[in-house]
Structures are given as structure tokens and as C-alpha cells.
C-alpha positions as CSV (number, residue, x, y, z in Angstrom):
1,X,59.2,44.6,-66.3
2,X,62.3,46.5,-66.3
3,X,60.3,49.7,-66.3
4,X,58.6,48.6,-63.1
5,X,61.7,47.7,-61.3
6,X,62.5,51.2,-60.0
7,X,58.9,51.5,-58.8
8,X,59.2,48.1,-57.1
9,X,62.5,49.2,-55.5
10,X,60.8,52.4,-54.2
11,X,57.9,50.4,-52.8
12,X,60.3,48.0,-51.1
13,X,62.3,50.9,-49.7
14,X,59.1,52.6,-48.5
15,X,58.0,49.3,-46.9
16,X,61.4,48.8,-45.2
17,X,61.3,52.4,-43.9
18,X,57.7,52.0,-42.7
19,X,58.7,48.7,-41.1
20,X,61.7,50.5,-39.3
21,X,59.3,53.2,-38.1
22,X,56.8,50.6,-36.8
23,X,59.6,48.7,-35.1
24,X,61.0,51.9,-33.6
25,X,57.6,53.0,-32.4
26,X,57.0,49.5,-31.0
27,X,60.3,49.6,-29.1
28,X,59.5,53.1,-27.8
29,X,56.1,51.9,-26.6
30,X,57.7,48.9,-24.9
31,X,60.3,51.2,-23.3
32,X,57.6,53.5,-22.1
33,X,55.5,50.7,-20.7
34,X,58.5,49.3,-19.0
35,X,59.3,52.7,-17.4
36,X,55.7,53.1,-16.4
37,X,55.7,49.7,-14.9
38,X,58.9,50.4,-12.9
39,X,57.5,53.7,-11.7
40,X,54.3,52.0,-10.6
41,X,56.2,49.2,-8.9
42,X,58.4,51.8,-7.1
43,X,55.2,53.6,-6.0
44,X,53.6,50.4,-4.7
45,X,56.8,49.5,-2.9
46,X,57.1,52.9,-1.3
47,X,53.4,52.7,-0.2
48,X,54.0,49.2,1.2
49,X,57.1,50.4,3.1
50,X,55.3,53.4,4.5
51,X,52.3,51.1,5.6
52,X,54.8,48.7,7.2
53,X,56.4,51.6,9.1
54,X,53.0,52.9,10.2
55,X,51.9,49.5,11.3
56,X,55.2,49.0,13.2
57,X,54.8,52.3,14.9
58,X,51.2,51.6,15.8
59,X,52.2,48.2,17.2
60,X,55.0,49.8,19.2
61,X,52.6,52.5,20.6
62,X,50.1,49.8,21.6
63,X,52.9,47.8,23.3
64,X,54.1,51.0,25.1
65,X,50.6,51.7,26.3
66,X,50.2,48.1,27.6
67,X,53.5,48.2,29.3
68,X,52.8,51.6,30.8
69,X,49.4,50.4,32.1
70,X,51.0,47.3,33.5
71,X,53.7,49.3,35.3
72,X,51.0,51.7,36.6
73,X,48.9,48.8,37.9
74,X,51.9,47.3,39.5
75,X,52.8,50.6,41.1
76,X,49.3,50.9,42.5
77,X,49.4,47.4,43.9
78,X,52.8,48.1,45.5
79,X,51.6,51.4,46.9
80,X,48.5,49.8,48.4
81,X,50.6,47.0,49.9
82,X,53.0,49.6,51.4
83,X,50.1,51.6,52.9
84,X,48.5,48.4,54.3
85,X,51.8,47.4,55.8
86,X,52.4,50.9,57.2
87,X,49.0,50.9,58.8
88,X,49.6,47.4,60.3
89,X,52.9,48.6,61.7
90,X,51.3,51.7,63.0
91,X,48.6,49.7,64.7
92,X,51.2,47.4,66.1
93,X,53.3,50.3,67.5
94,X,50.2,52.0,69.0
95,X,49.0,48.6,70.4
96,X,52.4,48.0,71.9
97,X,52.5,51.5,73.3
98,X,49.0,51.1,74.9
99,X,50.1,47.7,76.3
100,X,53.3,49.2,77.8
101,X,51.4,52.2,79.1
102,X,48.8,50.0,80.7
103,X,51.6,47.9,82.3
104,X,53.3,51.1,83.6
105,X,50.1,52.3,85.2
106,X,49.5,48.9,86.9
107,X,53.1,48.9,88.2
108,X,52.7,52.5,89.4
109,X,49.4,51.6,91.1
110,X,50.9,48.5,92.7
111,X,53.9,50.5,93.9
112,X,51.7,53.2,95.4
113,X,49.8,50.5,97.3
């Protein structure tokens, strides 16, 4: 037995060393997986942030277009109302002018008689 003891000690030491290497390799693998997971999470987060920014810009562009169209439509309505009002005033002025001219002619004719 005593002759086997050094061999047993070498085997135990070899097993301890192998166990340390396995544990170290396992820790390294865990660290690498953790780093890879963090990198992947950061990539996904970045993609989500960029998508959110794109979606926000797209929504703002749509809102701008709607507002611009609404303002354009309102401008067209106001311009049409203004033109109609201007034509009505113009007709009223010419109508009043014709009425006054007609009255003037009648008064002139009556004065000439």
C-alpha cells in the first residue's frame, strides 16, 4: 500500500488539476456566453430604439402632411369665400352704379322737359 501512495497522490493531484481546468474552462464559457448575451441584448435594444425613432419620424411626417393638407384645404375655402364675397360686392357696386345712373338720366330727362 505504501508503495501505491505516491501514485495515488499523483492521481489525486492530476484529478484536482483537471478539475481546476474544467472549472476554469466552464467559467470562461459562462463569461463568454454572458458577454455574447449582453452584446446581443445591446444589438436588439439598439435596433428597437432605431425602429422607434423611425416609427416616430414616420408618424410625425404623416401628421405634418395631414396638417399641411388641412391648412391647404382651409386656405382654398377661405380664398373661394373671399372671391365669392368680392364678386358679390362688385355686383352690388355695379348694381348701385346702374341704379344711380338710371336715376340721374330720369332726373335729367325730367329737368329737360
